[in-house]
C-alpha positions in Angstrom: 83.4 111.9 59.9 84.8 108.5 58.9 86.2 109.9 55.6 88.1 112.6 57.4 89.6 110.2 59.9 90.7 107.8 57.2 92.2 110.6 55.2 94.4 111.6 58.2 95.5 108.0 58.6 96.4 107.7 54.9 98.4 110.9 54.9 100.3 109.9 58.1 101.1 106.6 56.5 102.3 108.2 53.3 104.6 110.6 55.3 106.6 107.6 56.5 107.4 106.6 52.9 108.5 110.1 51.8 112.3 110.5 51.2 113.7 113.5 53.0 117.1 113.8 51.3 115.8 114.6 47.8 117.3 117.5 45.9 114.9 119.8 44.0 114.2 118.5 40.5 113.1 120.7 37.7 112.0 120.3 34.1 115.0 120.4 31.7 117.5 119.0 34.3 119.9 116.4 33.0 119.9 113.7 35.7 121.6 110.5 36.5 119.3 108.1 38.4 120.6 105.0 40.1 118.0 102.2 40.0 118.4 99.1 42.1 118.2 95.9 39.9 117.8 92.4 41.4 119.2 89.6 39.3 118.8 86.2 41.0 120.1 86.7 44.5 122.4 89.6 43.7 121.5 93.3 43.8 123.2 96.0 41.8 122.7 99.7 40.8 122.2 100.5 37.2 122.3 104.2 36.2 119.9 105.8 33.8 120.9 109.2 32.4 118.6 111.6 30.5 116.6 114.8 30.6 113.5 115.4 32.7 110.7 116.2 30.3 107.7 115.9 32.7 107.0 116.0 36.4 103.9 115.1 38.3 103.7 116.1 42.0 101.4 114.3 44.3 103.2 113.6 47.6 104.3 110.0 47.7 103.3 109.4 44.1 105.6 112.1 42.6 106.9 110.9 39.2 109.4 112.2 36.7 109.6 111.3 33.1 113.2 111.0 31.9 114.1 110.9 28.2 117.4 109.7 26.6 118.4 108.9 23.1 120.1 105.6 22.7 121.5 104.6 19.3 119.2 107.1 17.5 116.0 105.9 19.3 114.3 108.0 22.0 113.6 106.1 25.2 111.4 107.5 27.9 111.0 106.1 31.4 108.8 107.1 34.3 110.3 107.0 37.8 108.5 107.1 41.1 110.8 109.6 43.0 110.0 108.2 46.5 110.3 104.5 45.4 112.7 102.3 47.4 114.1 101.1 44.0 115.6 104.5 43.4 119.0 104.5 45.0 120.2 108.0 44.0 119.3 111.0 41.9 122.1 113.3 40.7 121.5 116.5 38.7 124.3 116.8 36.1 123.2 120.1 34.5 120.2 122.4 34.5 118.6 124.0 31.4 116.5 127.1 30.8 113.1 126.1 29.8 109.8 128.0 29.4 107.4 125.0 29.4 106.2 122.6 32.1 106.2 119.6 29.8 109.0 119.2 27.1 107.1 116.8 24.9 108.2 118.8 21.8 111.7 117.2 22.2 110.2 113.9 20.9 110.0 115.5 17.4 113.5 116.9 17.4 116.8 115.2 16.5 120.4 115.8 17.0 121.6 119.4 17.8 118.0 120.7 17.5 117.1 118.9 20.7 119.7 120.7 22.8 118.5 122.9 25.7 120.3 126.1 26.8 122.3 125.4 29.9 121.8 127.6 33.0 124.3 127.8 35.8 122.9 127.6 39.3 
């Protein structure tokens, strides 16, 4: 009985932290994410642009893994979608993919790593 009650309390608490204005994100989307950065007493927004290669859904702990190639080196970063540090998420283009995880992109370079664009 106690477990059931605490589970309801936790889910109600998590609902208050969920963002309601999120756009649907899919694997293969090219996104531009605005991340709030605090430097000293100043706060600014730094943008991170790349392709979503993985997504994990679990209510308030939903994460996306975004990959970009910078100066020939692949960089991956995991973002908590509902985090207050995420200022904005903008989908630049969508791609046609047939996998739920695009980890195979790690082994591809240059033009081979392109995904076919789909217009929605």
